[in-house]
PyMOL commands that place a pseudoatom at each C-alpha (Angstrom):
pseudoatom trace, name=CA, resn=MET, resi=1, chain=A, elem=C, hetatm=0, pos=[113.444, 73.437, 103.436]
pseudoatom trace, name=CA, resn=SER, resi=2, chain=A, elem=C, hetatm=0, pos=[114.271, 72.939, 107.078]
pseudoatom trace, name=CA, resn=ARG, resi=3, chain=A, elem=C, hetatm=0, pos=[112.043, 74.658, 109.592]
pseudoatom trace, name=CA, resn=THR, resi=4, chain=A, elem=C, hetatm=0, pos=[113.187, 75.329, 113.099]
pseudoatom trace, name=CA, resn=THR, resi=5, chain=A, elem=C, hetatm=0, pos=[111.398, 76.787, 116.066]
pseudoatom trace, name=CA, resn=THR, resi=6, chain=A, elem=C, hetatm=0, pos=[113.183, 79.455, 118.021]
pseudoatom trace, name=CA, resn=THR, resi=7, chain=A, elem=C, hetatm=0, pos=[112.123, 80.687, 121.417]
pseudoatom trace, name=CA, resn=MET, resi=8, chain=A, elem=C, hetatm=0, pos=[112.913, 84.333, 122.031]
pseudoatom trace, name=CA, resn=THR, resi=9, chain=A, elem=C, hetatm=0, pos=[112.532, 86.557, 125.036]
pseudoatom trace, name=CA, resn=VAL, resi=10, chain=A, elem=C, hetatm=0, pos=[111.562, 90.166, 124.478]
pseudoatom trace, name=CA, resn=ARG, resi=11, chain=A, elem=C, hetatm=0, pos=[111.328, 92.721, 127.242]
pseudoatom trace, name=CA, resn=LEU, resi=12, chain=A, elem=C, hetatm=0, pos=[108.841, 95.511, 126.856]
pseudoatom trace, name=CA, resn=SER, resi=13, chain=A, elem=C, hetatm=0, pos=[108.020, 98.207, 129.323]
pseudoatom trace, name=CA, resn=GLY, resi=14, chain=A, elem=C, hetatm=0, pos=[105.845, 101.261, 129.596]
pseudoatom trace, name=CA, resn=THR, resi=15, chain=A, elem=C, hetatm=0, pos=[103.823, 102.264, 126.584]
pseudoatom trace, name=CA, resn=LEU, resi=16, chain=A, elem=C, hetatm=0, pos=[105.038, 99.359, 124.430]
pseudoatom trace, name=CA, resn=SER, resi=17, chain=A, elem=C, hetatm=0, pos=[103.924, 96.826, 127.007]
pseudoatom trace, name=CA, resn=ASP, resi=18, chain=A, elem=C, hetatm=0, pos=[100.588, 98.604, 127.420]
pseudoatom trace, name=CA, resn=PHE, resi=19, chain=A, elem=C, hetatm=0, pos=[100.077, 98.706, 123.658]
pseudoatom trace, name=CA, resn=VAL, resi=20, chain=A, elem=C, hetatm=0, pos=[100.701, 94.970, 123.313]
pseudoatom trace, name=CA, resn=ALA, resi=21, chain=A, elem=C, hetatm=0, pos=[98.342, 94.249, 126.221]
pseudoatom trace, name=CA, resn=GLU, resi=22, chain=A, elem=C, hetatm=0, pos=[95.608, 96.276, 124.480]
pseudoatom trace, name=CA, resn=ASN, resi=23, chain=A, elem=C, hetatm=0, pos=[95.925, 94.090, 121.382]
pseudoatom trace, name=CA, resn=VAL, resi=24, chain=A, elem=C, hetatm=0, pos=[95.951, 90.711, 123.132]
pseudoatom trace, name=CA, resn=GLY, resi=25, chain=A, elem=C, hetatm=0, pos=[93.264, 88.881, 125.061]
pseudoatom trace, name=CA, resn=GLU, resi=26, chain=A, elem=C, hetatm=0, pos=[89.507, 89.212, 125.203]
pseudoatom trace, name=CA, resn=ASP, resi=27, chain=A, elem=C, hetatm=0, pos=[89.410, 92.814, 124.001]
pseudoatom trace, name=CA, resn=GLY, resi=28, chain=A, elem=C, hetatm=0, pos=[92.279, 92.534, 121.512]
pseudoatom trace, name=CA, resn=ALA, resi=29, chain=A, elem=C, hetatm=0, pos=[92.623, 91.151, 118.020]
pseudoatom trace, name=CA, resn=TYR, resi=30, chain=A, elem=C, hetatm=0, pos=[95.046, 88.403, 119.086]
pseudoatom trace, name=CA, resn=GLU, resi=31, chain=A, elem=C, hetatm=0, pos=[94.664, 85.505, 121.509]
pseudoatom trace, name=CA, resn=ASN, resi=32, chain=A, elem=C, hetatm=0, pos=[98.223, 85.735, 122.793]
pseudoatom trace, name=CA, resn=VAL, resi=33, chain=A, elem=C, hetatm=0, pos=[101.441, 87.725, 122.495]
pseudoatom trace, name=CA, resn=SER, resi=34, chain=A, elem=C, hetatm=0, pos=[103.141, 85.086, 120.321]
pseudoatom trace, name=CA, resn=GLU, resi=35, chain=A, elem=C, hetatm=0, pos=[100.353, 85.278, 117.752]
pseudoatom trace, name=CA, resn=TYR, resi=36, chain=A, elem=C, hetatm=0, pos=[100.635, 89.075, 117.736]
pseudoatom trace, name=CA, resn=ILE, resi=37, chain=A, elem=C, hetatm=0, pos=[104.425, 89.042, 117.291]
pseudoatom trace, name=CA, resn=ARG, resi=38, chain=A, elem=C, hetatm=0, pos=[104.258, 86.449, 114.506]
pseudoatom trace, name=CA, resn=ASP, resi=39, chain=A, elem=C, hetatm=0, pos=[101.707, 88.609, 112.672]
pseudoatom trace, name=CA, resn=LEU, resi=40, chain=A, elem=C, hetatm=0, pos=[103.897, 91.709, 113.054]
pseudoatom trace, name=CA, resn=ILE, resi=41, chain=A, elem=C, hetatm=0, pos=[106.905, 89.826, 111.688]
pseudoatom trace, name=CA, resn=ARG, resi=42, chain=A, elem=C, hetatm=0, pos=[104.902, 88.455, 108.747]
pseudoatom trace, name=CA, resn=ARG, resi=43, chain=A, elem=C, hetatm=0, pos=[103.628, 91.940, 107.923]
pseudoatom trace, name=CA, resn=ASP, resi=44, chain=A, elem=C, hetatm=0, pos=[107.142, 93.377, 108.087]
pseudoatom trace, name=CA, resn=LYS, resi=45, chain=A, elem=C, hetatm=0, pos=[108.426, 90.572, 105.842]
pseudoatom trace, name=CA, resn=ASP, resi=46, chain=A, elem=C, hetatm=0, pos=[105.601, 91.200, 103.354]
pseudoatom trace, name=CA, resn=ARG, resi=47, chain=A, elem=C, hetatm=0, pos=[106.310, 94.955, 103.417]
pseudoatom trace, name=CA, resn=LYS, resi=48, chain=A, elem=C, hetatm=0, pos=[109.994, 94.404, 102.636]
pseudoatom trace, name=CA, resn=GLU, resi=49, chain=A, elem=C, hetatm=0, pos=[109.147, 92.003, 99.815]
pseudoatom trace, name=CA, resn=GLN, resi=50, chain=A, elem=C, hetatm=0, pos=[106.677, 94.540, 98.392]
pseudoatom trace, name=CA, resn=GLU, resi=51, chain=A, elem=C, hetatm=0, pos=[109.345, 97.265, 98.569]
pseudoatom trace, name=CA, resn=SER, resi=52, chain=A, elem=C, hetatm=0, pos=[111.687, 95.009, 96.576]
pseudoatom trace, name=CA, resn=VAL, resi=53, chain=A, elem=C, hetatm=0, pos=[108.993, 94.409, 93.961]
pseudoatom trace, name=CA, resn=GLU, resi=54, chain=A, elem=C, hetatm=0, pos=[108.321, 98.153, 93.714]
pseudoatom trace, name=CA, resn=ARG, resi=55, chain=A, elem=C, hetatm=0, pos=[112.051, 98.911, 93.277]
pseudoatom trace, name=CA, resn=LEU, resi=56, chain=A, elem=C, hetatm=0, pos=[112.284, 96.302, 90.531]
pseudoatom trace, name=CA, resn=ARG, resi=57, chain=A, elem=C, hetatm=0, pos=[109.135, 97.642, 88.882]
pseudoatom trace, name=CA, resn=ALA, resi=58, chain=A, elem=C, hetatm=0, pos=[110.581, 101.186, 88.928]
pseudoatom trace, name=CA, resn=GLU, resi=59, chain=A, elem=C, hetatm=0, pos=[113.882, 99.999, 87.447]
pseudoatom trace, name=CA, resn=LEU, resi=60, chain=A, elem=C, hetatm=0, pos=[112.109, 98.069, 84.702]
pseudoatom trace, name=CA, resn=SER, resi=61, chain=A, elem=C, hetatm=0, pos=[109.827, 100.991, 83.962]
pseudoatom trace, name=CA, resn=HIS, resi=62, chain=A, elem=C, hetatm=0, pos=[112.859, 103.269, 83.661]
pseudoatom trace, name=CA, resn=ALA, resi=63, chain=A, elem=C, hetatm=0, pos=[114.645, 100.758, 81.412]
pseudoatom trace, name=CA, resn=PHE, resi=64, chain=A, elem=C, hetatm=0, pos=[111.656, 100.290, 79.103]
pseudoatom trace, name=CA, resn=ALA, resi=65, chain=A, elem=C, hetatm=0, pos=[111.222, 104.063, 78.824]
pseudoatom trace, name=CA, resn=ALA, resi=66, chain=A, elem=C, hetatm=0, pos=[114.799, 104.534, 77.584]
pseudoatom trace, name=CA, resn=PRO, resi=67, chain=A, elem=C, hetatm=0, pos=[115.272, 105.013, 73.855]
pseudoatom trace, name=CA, resn=GLU, resi=68, chain=A, elem=C, hetatm=0, pos=[116.294, 101.880, 71.994]
pseudoatom trace, name=CA, resn=SER, resi=69, chain=A, elem=C, hetatm=0, pos=[119.497, 103.606, 70.871]
pseudoatom trace, name=CA, resn=SER, resi=70, chain=A, elem=C, hetatm=0, pos=[120.709, 103.618, 74.487]
pseudoatom trace, name=CA, resn=TYR, resi=71, chain=A, elem=C, hetatm=0, pos=[120.702, 99.818, 74.648]
pseudoatom trace, name=CA, resn=ARG, resi=72, chain=A, elem=C, hetatm=0, pos=[123.904, 97.904, 74.023]
pseudoatom trace, name=CA, resn=PRO, resi=73, chain=A, elem=C, hetatm=0, pos=[124.555, 94.168, 73.877]
pseudoatom trace, name=CA, resn=LEU, resi=74, chain=A, elem=C, hetatm=0, pos=[125.959, 92.610, 77.047]
pseudoatom trace, name=CA, resn=THR, resi=75, chain=A, elem=C, hetatm=0, pos=[127.484, 89.237, 77.700]
pseudoatom trace, name=CA, resn=ALA, resi=76, chain=A, elem=C, hetatm=0, pos=[126.956, 87.364, 80.943]
pseudoatom trace, name=CA, resn=ALA, resi=77, chain=A, elem=C, hetatm=0, pos=[130.531, 88.311, 81.896]
pseudoatom trace, name=CA, resn=ASP, resi=78, chain=A, elem=C, hetatm=0, pos=[129.671, 92.017, 81.359]
pseudoatom trace, name=CA, resn=VAL, resi=79, chain=A, elem=C, hetatm=0, pos=[126.692, 91.758, 83.693]
pseudoatom trace, name=CA, resn=ILE, resi=80, chain=A, elem=C, hetatm=0, pos=[128.682, 89.906, 86.363]
pseudoatom trace, name=CA, resn=ALA, resi=81, chain=A, elem=C, hetatm=0, pos=[131.507, 92.467, 86.191]
pseudoatom trace, name=CA, resn=ARG, resi=82, chain=A, elem=C, hetatm=0, pos=[129.014, 95.346, 86.397]
pseudoatom trace, name=CA, resn=ASN, resi=83, chain=A, elem=C, hetatm=0, pos=[127.315, 93.844, 89.441]
pseudoatom trace, name=CA, resn=ARG, resi=84, chain=A, elem=C, hetatm=0, pos=[130.612, 93.291, 91.241]
pseudoatom trace, name=CA, resn=GLY, resi=85, chain=A, elem=C, hetatm=0, pos=[131.477, 96.916, 90.552]
for i in range(1, 85): cmd.bond("trace and resi %d" % i, "trace and resi %d" % (i + 1))
show_as sticks, trace
zoom trace
């Protein structure tokens, strides 16, 4: 897996800038803005992954709760056609 480093510029003003400043430095939880932004991105990524897991869990729960008579055999071609649908 190739890893690249990207430098980005983000402009913040007003309350957003003040909020970031409160969380960085001696009184904040982060040493610098980059560390803070990386943590926010990681948390957002984790949240989205957790949402995907929860959706899958709900779908599986629904499927396992269905009566066995509602199941029908499917071929791989059936599944592919259904997903293209």
